[in-house]
C-alpha positions as CSV (number, residue, x, y, z in Angstrom):
1,X,136.8,71.8,85.8
2,X,138.0,71.2,89.2
3,X,135.2,71.7,92.0
4,X,136.0,73.0,95.7
5,X,135.9,69.8,97.6
6,X,135.2,70.2,101.8
7,X,136.7,67.8,104.6
8,X,133.3,66.6,104.5
9,X,133.8,65.3,100.1
10,X,132.7,61.9,99.3
11,X,129.6,62.0,101.8
12,X,125.9,62.6,101.5
13,X,126.8,65.3,104.0
14,X,129.4,66.9,101.4
15,X,127.0,66.7,98.8
16,X,124.7,68.5,100.4
17,X,127.3,71.2,101.9
18,X,128.6,71.9,98.5
19,X,124.8,72.6,97.7
20,X,124.2,75.0,100.5
21,X,127.5,77.2,99.5
22,X,125.7,76.9,96.0
23,X,128.7,75.2,94.4
24,X,128.1,71.6,92.2
25,X,128.9,68.6,94.0
26,X,132.2,67.0,93.2
27,X,132.0,63.5,91.5
28,X,133.0,61.9,95.0
29,X,130.1,63.6,96.8
30,X,127.6,62.6,93.7
31,X,128.4,59.3,93.9
32,X,127.8,58.8,97.9
33,X,124.4,60.9,97.6
34,X,123.3,57.9,95.0
35,X,125.0,54.7,96.3
36,X,123.0,52.0,97.2
37,X,120.2,53.6,96.0
38,X,119.8,56.3,98.5
39,X,119.1,59.1,95.5
40,X,117.1,61.9,96.7
41,X,113.2,61.9,97.2
42,X,111.3,63.6,94.4
43,X,108.5,64.9,96.1
44,X,110.8,66.6,98.6
45,X,112.8,68.3,96.0
46,X,109.2,69.3,94.1
47,X,108.2,70.7,97.0
48,X,112.0,72.4,97.9
49,X,111.7,73.7,94.1
50,X,108.0,75.4,94.6
51,X,109.1,77.2,97.7
52,X,111.8,78.6,96.3
53,X,109.9,80.0,93.2
54,X,107.9,81.6,95.8
55,X,110.1,82.9,97.6
56,X,112.0,84.3,94.2
57,X,108.8,85.8,93.3
58,X,108.6,87.8,96.9
59,X,112.0,88.7,96.2
60,X,111.3,90.4,92.7
61,X,107.7,90.8,92.7
62,X,107.4,93.8,90.1
63,X,110.0,91.7,87.9
64,X,107.5,88.2,88.7
65,X,104.4,90.3,87.8
66,X,105.8,91.2,84.5
67,X,107.1,87.8,83.6
68,X,103.7,86.4,84.7
69,X,101.6,89.0,82.2
70,X,103.7,87.9,79.3
71,X,103.0,84.3,80.4
72,X,99.1,84.6,80.2
73,X,99.3,87.0,77.6
74,X,100.9,84.2,75.4
75,X,98.7,81.7,76.7
76,X,95.9,83.5,75.8
77,X,97.3,84.4,72.6
78,X,97.7,80.7,71.9
79,X,94.8,79.4,73.1
80,X,92.8,81.8,70.7
81,X,95.2,80.7,67.8
82,X,94.2,77.3,68.7
83,X,90.4,78.0,68.7
84,X,90.9,79.4,65.0
85,X,92.6,76.3,63.7
86,X,96.0,77.9,63.7
87,X,99.2,76.6,65.1
């Protein structure tokens, strides 16, 4: 499958431009991004992921609350099952 290309393709800026447009970076941009061990700073990416989750939870508050309640209920059920020796 071909991905949209920009005039900055093959550069780190091109890689970031793809992401900002919601596109999958093309092969040339991915190679440029990882060239010479200059990949992403994983701590920065982890913080960005956390911020995105917070923003998502605020935009879709009710759905997030329902999902969270389901996860809490599942965790409690799993904990009770473990205490009883079940799996």
